[in-house]
N, C-alpha and C positions, 0 to 999 in steps of 0.2 A: 504494501501500501504506501503510494506516494504524498509525501504531505510538502505543503509549500509552505514557505514560513516568509511574512514578509510586515516592514513597517507600516501600520494601517493609514491611511490618508482618509483624517476625519471630516474632509469637504466632499469625499464620495460617498452616495449613497450606497450602491452594495457592501463597501466598507459598513459602514455605518448598520448598515440591519443588518448583517452578517456579526457584525459584535451586540447590537440588542438583543440579537437572540441569543448564545452564548451567557451573557452576565444576566441576562433573565433568569434562563437555566441554573444557571451558576451562586444567584444571588436566591438561596431561598426566605431566605428573610425578607425579601419583597411579598412575598404571598402573605406574611400576617400583615403586612403593608396597606396588603391590598382588600384585605379582609376586615381591616379597620377604618376606608375609605381614604387610604392614605397613601392610596397609586400612586409613583412617580409616573409624568410619562416618557417611560423611556424613550420613545420612537420619535419623539418630537425633541427632547431636553439633551440627552446622555453624548452623541458625540458635541453640541453645542458647550457642553458645561466641562467636559474633558480639555477642549480646542481654548475656552475660558480659562482653562486651568494650564498649562501650561502642561499636557500630557502628553507619552508617548506612551502609543499603544501598538501592541505586536501581535497579532496575528500567525494563526497553524491552520490550514485549510487542507481535508485531504481533498487533493486532486484527480480524483474519478467521478465522486459526490459532489464535491464544489460544497459542501459542508462546512463546517468550525468544528475544529479539534480542542482547540486549547487557548489562551490567550495570555498576556501581564498586561496589566494598565503602570506605568510609572510614570513621578511625576520629580521633574526635573526643580535645583532647586541648589542652592549654595552651601557647603555645611560652612559657619560662622569657626567650624574650634580653625579648619582646616585650611578655609577657604580654597576650597577645593568644589568642580562642580561635580554634583550627587544624583544620582535617580534613582529616586526612592520606588520602590517594587511593589505599588500598593495588594492588587488583584494577580493572581496566577492560579489557574484554573488548566484544565485538560479534560474535555467532556468524558462524561463517566464510558462513553462506548470505547474510548481511544484508549483507557489508561492499560499501565504494564505496557505500553510499547517501546517505552525511554522516550517519548515525547516528549515529558515536561523537562529531560535533561536535554533536549535538544533543543529548546526554547528556549531555557537559559544560555547554551551554550551564542546561541545567537542575537541574545538582550546583552550581551557582553562585547560583541563582537562590535555591536550597532553602537554601544557605550563608548569602547576603546574608539573607533571611528570618527565619535562625535567629541573627544576631548574630554568624556566623563573618568572624573580620578574615583570614585566611590559610587557603588550599587548599594543600598541598604534598603531593609525588610525587615519586618517584623513577624512574629507566627506565633502562634497559641500553642503555649504550653503543652499542652495535649494531642499535636499533629504532629507525632513522630511521624511521617511520612514526609512528609513536606522537611522536619527535620534533617531528616537522614538524604534529603534530593538538594537542602543549601546548603550541608556541607560538604558534600559528593560535589556538589559545582565549585567548592573555595570559600564559600561565606564563613567566617567563625562570630564567637558568640561565646556566651556563659555555654558552659557542657550542662549545664543543667539550669533549662530553662521553667521557669517558677510554673505553680499547678495550671489546671483547664481551663479556666476562665481567664487568666492571664499569658499578657505577652511578652517575648524576650525581642532582642533587637540584634538581627546581625549585620556585617557589612563584609564587601569583598573589594577590598582598597585593588586599583588599576595602575595605579603607582606606585613606585619605591619609593615606599615610606624612611629609607633609611639617607 
């Protein structure tokens, strides 16, 4: 199964629709909001809001079916501690149907390659303490953070430096 990795064009309707479909499937909490009448209008607002907040969106597309297999949403910021550009990876998701095939690892490599070419010095993220699969993925991709990330409903921060710290 061939996968296409790309940086999403948030002005492109097809990329925006694909992201909306994957994001709705990923964000289970949104269904609770929908039931309480707080339904966000993803189709209208997601791409615009991401553009407004200097997001970088990475898509993985199944080339045979054209369906979304995964995505990463990152936000560009400046680290006040290092004065380096930093890409904070906020959402990392592989659709359930595509899990267990190494797509997340390849997706993270694609994001890192983009970041290096864009002159970004640090990738950062936070991970839920109970998400052992994600912690293993991030450590395997070279992210560093506390060995013991806090209990289930707390988050720990992890970083991957793309520049020499010496």
